[in-house]
C-alpha positions in Angstrom: 0.0 0.0 -0.1 2.7 2.5 0.9 4.3 1.8 -2.6 1.2 2.6 -4.6 0.9 5.8 -2.6 4.6 6.8 -3.2 4.3 6.2 -7.2 0.9 8.1 -6.8 2.6 10.9 -4.9 5.4 11.1 -7.7 2.9 10.8 -10.6 0.8 13.8 -9.2 3.8 15.9 -8.7 5.0 15.1 -11.9 2.0 16.0 -13.8 1.7 19.3 -11.5 5.3 20.3 -12.6 4.6 19.8 -16.1 1.1 21.0 -16.9 0.9 23.8 -14.8 4.7 24.6 -15.5 3.9 25.5 -19.3 1.5 27.7 -18.3 3.3 29.5 -15.8 6.0 29.6 -18.4 3.7 31.3 -20.7 2.6 33.8 -18.5 6.2 34.7 -17.8 6.7 34.9 -21.5 4.0 37.5 -21.8 6.5 40.3 -20.4 8.2 40.1 -24.0 5.0 40.5 -26.0 3.6 44.2 -25.4 1.0 43.9 -28.3 -2.5 42.9 -27.0 -3.5 40.5 -30.1 -0.5 38.4 -29.3 -1.1 38.2 -25.5 -4.5 37.0 -26.1 -3.0 34.5 -28.4 -0.9 33.4 -25.7 -3.6 33.4 -23.1 -5.9 31.5 -25.3 -3.4 28.4 -25.9 -3.6 28.0 -22.1 -7.2 29.2 -21.3 -9.0 26.0 -21.7 -6.5 23.8 -19.4 -4.7 26.1 -16.9 -7.0 25.9 -14.0 -7.3 22.0 -14.3 -3.8 21.6 -14.1 -3.6 23.2 -10.9 -6.0 20.2 -9.6 -2.7 18.3 -9.6 -1.4 20.5 -6.8 -4.4 20.0 -4.6 -4.2 16.0 -5.2 -0.5 16.8 -4.2 -1.5 18.4 -0.9 -4.1 15.7 -0.1 -2.0 12.8 -0.5 0.7 14.2 1.6 -1.8 15.4 4.1 -3.6 12.0 4.3 -0.9 9.7 3.7 2.1 11.1 4.8 1.3 13.6 7.5 4.9 13.6 8.9 5.9 14.9 5.8 3.4 17.4 5.4 3.7 18.8 8.7 7.6 19.3 8.5 7.4 20.7 4.8 4.7 23.2 6.5 6.7 24.0 9.5 9.8 24.8 6.9 8.2 26.4 4.1 5.0 28.0 5.7 5.9 31.6 4.3 7.0 30.8 1.0 4.2 28.5 0.4 1.8 31.0 1.4 2.9 33.6 -0.8 3.2 30.8 -3.9 -0.9 30.2 -3.0 -1.4 34.0 -2.8 0.2 34.5 -6.2 -1.4 31.4 -7.8 -4.9 32.8 -6.4 -4.1 36.6 -7.9 -2.7 35.0 -11.0 -6.1 33.3 -11.1 -8.4 36.4 -10.6 -6.0 38.6 -13.2 -6.9 36.3 -15.8 -10.5 36.5 -15.4 -10.5 40.3 -14.9 -8.3 41.4 -17.7 -10.9 40.7 -20.4 -13.4 42.3 -18.4 -11.6 45.5 -18.3 -10.1 48.1 -20.6 -8.4 51.1 -18.7 -6.7 48.6 -15.9 -5.8 45.9 -18.4 -2.2 46.7 -18.2 -2.4 46.1 -14.5 -3.9 43.2 -14.5 -1.4 41.9 -17.1 1.3 42.9 -15.0 -0.2 40.9 -12.3 -0.6 37.6 -14.3 2.8 37.9 -15.2 4.1 38.6 -11.9 2.3 36.0 -10.1 3.8 33.4 -12.8 7.0 34.5 -11.9 6.9 34.5 -8.2 4.7 31.3 -7.8 7.3 29.4 -10.3 10.5 31.1 -8.3 9.0 30.0 -5.0 8.5 26.2 -6.0 12.1 26.0 -7.4 13.4 27.6 -4.3 11.6 25.0 -2.1 13.0 22.0 -4.2 16.4 23.7 -4.0 16.0 23.6 -0.2 15.2 20.3 -0.1 18.3 19.1 -2.3 20.5 21.6 0.1 19.2 19.8 3.0 16.8 21.3 5.7 17.9 21.8 9.5 16.6 19.1 11.2 16.9 17.1 14.4 15.7 13.5 14.0 12.5 14.4 12.3 11.7 17.7 13.6 12.3 20.9 11.8 14.6 23.5 13.9 15.4 26.0 11.3 12.8 28.7 11.9 11.1 30.8 9.7 13.8 31.2 7.1 16.1 28.1 7.8 15.1 26.6 4.0 16.7 30.1 2.7 20.3 29.5 1.1 22.0 30.8 -2.2 21.5 27.2 -3.6 17.7 27.6 -2.9 17.5 30.9 -4.5 19.7 29.9 -7.9 17.4 26.6 -7.7 14.0 29.2 -8.0 15.9 30.8 -11.2 16.6 27.6 -12.7 12.9 26.8 -12.5 11.8 29.9 -14.0 14.0 29.2 -16.9 12.7 25.6 -17.1 9.0 26.6 -17.0 9.6 29.3 -19.9 11.2 26.7 -21.8 8.1 24.5 -21.3 5.9 27.4 -21.9 7.6 28.3 -25.4 7.3 24.6 -26.3 3.5 24.8 -25.8 3.2 27.9 -27.7 5.2 26.3 -31.0 2.7 23.6 -30.6 -0.5 25.7 -30.3 -0.2 29.1 -31.4 0.0 30.5 -34.9 1.5 33.5 -36.6 3.7 35.9 -34.4 3.3 34.1 -31.4 4.4 30.8 -32.5 7.4 32.6 -34.4 8.5 34.2 -31.2 8.3 30.8 -29.4 10.7 29.2 -32.3 13.0 32.3 -31.7 13.0 31.7 -27.7 13.8 28.2 -27.5 17.0 27.9 -28.6 17.9 30.8 -25.8 15.7 29.4 -23.3 17.3 25.9 -23.7 21.1 27.4 -23.5 19.9 29.5 -20.1 18.6 26.1 -18.8 21.7 23.9 -19.9 23.7 26.7 -18.3 21.9 26.9 -15.0 22.1 23.3 -14.8 25.9 23.2 -14.9 26.0 26.0 -12.3 23.7 23.9 -9.9 26.1 20.9 -10.6 29.1 23.1 -9.8 27.3 24.6 -6.5 26.7 21.3 -5.3 30.3 19.9 -5.8 31.5 23.2 -3.9 29.2 22.9 -1.3 29.7 19.2 -0.9 25.9 18.3 -0.8 25.0 15.3 0.8 22.8 14.2 -2.3 26.2 14.0 -4.4 27.3 11.0 -2.3 24.3 9.2 -3.6 25.1 10.0 -7.3 28.4 8.5 -6.7 27.0 5.4 -5.0 24.2 4.7 -7.5 25.5 4.6 -11.0 22.3 4.0 -12.4 21.6 7.7 -12.0 23.7 8.3 -15.2 20.8 7.2 -17.3 18.8 10.5 -16.4 21.5 13.0 -17.6 21.8 10.8 -20.8 18.2 10.7 -21.6 18.3 14.8 -20.7 21.3 15.2 -23.1 19.4 13.5 -26.0 16.4 15.2 -25.3 18.3 18.5 -25.6 19.9 17.5 -29.0 16.4 16.4 -30.4 15.0 19.7 -29.2 17.8 21.7 -31.1 17.3 19.7 -34.3 13.5 20.2 -34.0 13.6 23.9 -33.5 15.6 24.2 -36.8 13.2 22.2 -38.5 10.2 23.7 -37.3 8.6 21.0 -35.9 5.7 22.0 -33.8 5.1 19.3 -31.0 8.8 18.1 -30.6 10.0 20.6 -28.4 7.3 20.8 -26.0 7.7 16.8 -25.7 11.5 17.2 -25.5 11.0 19.4 -22.6 8.6 17.4 -20.8 11.3 14.7 -21.3 13.8 17.2 -19.8 11.6 17.7 -16.6 11.2 13.7 -16.5 14.7 13.2 -16.2 15.6 15.7 -13.6 12.7 14.6 -11.8 13.9 10.8 -11.9 17.5 12.1 -10.6 15.8 13.6 -7.6 13.4 10.7 -6.6 16.1 8.1 -7.1 18.7 10.3 -5.3 16.3 10.9 -2.4 14.6 7.3 -1.7 13.9 6.2 0.6 13.7 9.3 2.2 10.8 11.9 1.7 12.8 14.6 3.6 16.4 13.9 2.8 18.1 12.9 4.4 15.7 12.5 7.9 12.4 11.3 7.2 11.8 8.0 5.1 9.1 6.9 3.5 7.8 4.3 6.0 8.5 6.8 8.6 6.2 9.4 7.2 3.4 6.9 6.2 0.1 7.0 8.1 -1.2 3.7 9.6 -2.2 0.8 7.1 -5.7 1.1 8.2 -5.5 4.8 6.8 -3.9 4.1 3.8 -6.3 1.3 3.0 -9.1 3.7 3.5 -7.9 6.3 1.2 -7.0 3.9 -1.7 -10.5 2.7 -1.6 -11.6 6.5 -2.0 -8.9 8.8 -3.5 -6.7 5.9 -5.0 -9.7 4.1 -6.8 -11.8 6.9 -7.3 -10.7 10.4 -7.4 -6.9 9.8 -8.9 -8.2 8.1 -12.1 -11.1 10.3 -12.3 -9.1 13.3 -12.3 -6.5 11.7 -15.1 -9.7 10.9 -17.3 -10.7 14.7 -16.9 -7.4 16.0 -17.6 -6.8 13.6 -20.7 -10.5 14.7 -21.9 -10.0 18.4 -21.7 -6.6 18.0 -23.7 -8.7 15.8 -26.3 -11.4 18.5 -26.7 -9.3 21.5 -27.0 -7.0 19.8 -29.1 -5.4 21.9 -32.0 -4.4 25.3 -32.8 -5.8 28.7 -31.4 -5.8 32.0 -33.3 -4.9 35.6 -32.3 -8.2 36.9 -32.5 -10.0 34.0 -30.3 -11.1 35.1 -26.9 -9.2 34.0 -23.8 -12.3 31.9 -22.5 
């Protein structure tokens, strides 16, 4: 039962990062497009799916709360302030998405709010992941770092890295869904964003080596982890070729593969720990009776239903969007 929920948590995290990642990336890229028709085209590319993408964040929190309560309480103790700011950014971003089309004089203000919310939410997600890689101040299974114990240069650098990664996903999505000038912009940005992502990954690797992070020992002890960087390198090569050939769907799929490789590296590096290197999966799990109860509700019904809903939405709204289409 624990194995099922561990895989379910990994799946929901991956789906949230990839799906909400590209629409956050589109929001960040809007800063480069001052013209209203182009901005409407960018928003039309994510309008049918963006709110459904955030459903996976709710499932992440639900699984942590019900199945791994010790992990949930520890993460909330460590990241209470940044997570509240992230949720506020996501809420304000949603409000901005709806209000910009209902206003004329304040549309520029709502656009700035949408862009700023996209950057802030993404940066905090990256900084949170970086703090976990860097290591939280723990005594046994108890967090002792205070409200800013998670903060470090490495965590902030990871926040910048995720901004670049989400922007890469967003450009890939626009290359696939958009037309005209928006699609042309996406193809122009993809090589630069790819170069930026690779450069930041190299900087992060160098920082991990310089700081002698504990996770580096896992990479040395587990040679199988080399398969993930190899997958990432191959995906980068295919993406670069696809951009030159103007192949519309391939860059986005390659971006998803890059994120899968990065998350696979972290998952194998951390396992069996959920809070590296203090709390294991077994320590964090609820009693077996709770796991079984949740399995027959959330596991058998809610999780498959959410997957079906997501697949249906993407199937129904497949195809291109034009610059003049409304955002919803």
